[in-house]
C-alpha positions in Angstrom: 116.9 130.9 120.4 119.5 129.5 117.8 118.7 130.1 114.0 120.8 129.6 111.3 120.4 129.9 107.0 120.0 126.9 104.8 120.2 126.7 101.4 118.6 124.0 99.4 117.0 122.7 96.5 112.8 122.6 96.8 111.1 121.2 94.1 113.8 122.1 91.9 114.3 125.7 92.9 116.8 126.6 94.8 116.0 128.3 98.1 117.3 129.9 101.0 115.9 130.3 104.5 116.1 131.3 108.1 115.4 128.6 110.8 115.4 127.7 114.3 118.2 125.4 115.3 115.4 123.4 116.8 113.0 123.5 114.0 111.5 120.2 111.8 111.3 119.9 108.6 107.4 120.1 108.3 107.4 123.5 110.3 110.0 125.3 107.4 108.1 123.5 104.9 104.7 124.9 106.3 105.7 128.4 108.2 108.8 129.0 105.7 107.3 127.9 102.0 103.2 127.4 102.5 103.6 123.9 101.7 101.3 121.8 103.7 101.6 118.6 101.8 103.4 117.0 104.6 101.5 117.2 107.7 102.6 116.1 111.2 99.9 113.7 112.4 101.3 111.5 114.7 104.8 113.0 115.6 106.8 110.1 116.4 108.0 109.2 112.7 105.1 106.2 112.4 102.2 107.2 110.1 104.2 108.4 107.0 101.7 112.1 106.8 104.8 114.3 106.8 106.9 111.6 104.0 109.1 114.1 102.0 111.8 113.0 99.5 115.6 114.6 100.8 117.7 113.5 98.1 115.2 110.8 96.3 114.4 109.3 99.5 111.9 109.2 101.6 111.8 111.0 105.2 109.6 112.0 107.5 109.8 115.4 108.5 108.6 115.5 111.6 111.5 113.7 112.9 114.3 115.5 110.4 115.7 118.7 111.7 115.8 121.1 108.8 119.2 122.5 109.7 120.2 119.1 108.3 118.9 119.4 105.1 121.4 122.2 104.3 122.6 121.5 100.4 119.8 119.0 100.0 117.3 118.3 97.4 114.0 118.3 98.8 110.8 117.1 97.1 107.2 117.5 98.1 104.1 116.4 96.8 103.6 120.0 95.6 106.4 119.5 93.4 105.1 115.9 91.8 103.1 118.1 89.4 104.0 120.0 86.3 102.2 122.6 86.1 98.2 121.6 85.9 99.8 118.4 85.0 99.6 115.7 87.7 102.3 113.2 88.3 101.6 109.3 86.6 101.3 108.7 90.3 99.0 111.0 91.3 96.7 110.1 88.3 96.7 106.9 89.4 95.9 107.3 93.3 93.0 109.3 91.9 91.9 107.0 89.2 91.8 104.0 91.8 89.9 106.2 94.4 92.8 105.4 96.8 91.5 108.4 98.9 89.1 109.2 101.2 89.8 111.6 103.7 93.3 112.6 101.8 95.2 113.3 105.0 97.6 110.4 104.3 97.9 110.8 100.5 100.6 112.9 99.7 103.2 110.6 101.7 101.7 107.2 100.2 102.6 109.1 96.8 105.5 110.3 97.6 106.8 106.2 98.9 105.2 105.0 95.5 107.5 107.6 93.4 110.4 106.3 95.6 109.9 102.7 94.8 109.0 102.9 91.5 112.3 105.2 90.8 114.0 102.0 92.6 112.0 99.2 91.4 110.0 99.3 88.0 107.7 96.6 88.1 107.1 96.1 92.0 105.4 92.7 92.9 103.2 92.8 95.6 105.1 92.1 98.6 107.9 94.8 97.2 104.9 97.3 97.6 103.6 96.0 100.8 107.1 96.4 102.1 108.1 100.1 100.2 104.7 101.4 102.2 104.6 99.7 105.7 105.7 103.1 106.8 102.4 104.8 105.8 99.1 104.6 107.4 95.6 105.3 105.8 93.2 105.8 108.8 90.4 105.1 106.5 91.5 101.8 105.3 92.0 102.1 101.6 95.0 99.9 101.4 93.0 97.7 98.8 92.4 100.9 96.3 96.3 102.3 96.9 97.8 98.6 96.2 95.9 99.2 93.0 97.5 103.0 92.4 100.8 101.5 92.6 100.4 98.7 90.1 98.9 101.5 87.4 100.8 104.3 88.2 103.7 101.0 87.3 101.6 100.5 84.4 101.1 103.9 83.4 104.9 104.7 83.6 106.0 101.5 81.4 103.4 102.9 79.0 105.9 106.1 78.8 
């Protein structure tokens, strides 16, 4: 098995790690850094459970070879909070009850962050479009839409 060393910024900290060239980003985050927020569920990039932000853009980490993030900035759900203070997106999901089992929640929250970074006041169609690559098996979609609207309002309020 071929190996290589990569360097990237993980949740605002520079890191260096040794990887197998075949490893996907989900595996590296879990095995090398103990970060389990991105979860491999479908293994085909269809469910959004493995979503992380790479240079600000949401990617399916189960389909992303870790070798390709060399030099990138990676943000996981674990990096959204500031110490014990949750991000506005995380707060909104909790306040609206937009989670049940929680398996898909990290991916939905990171997609919400990307959406609100790009479109601070999205309409319903924009929200649905951005979240269309994420699946919730518990069916909390009404609450998830409400959480996105609340997170947008919280950002506007400062």
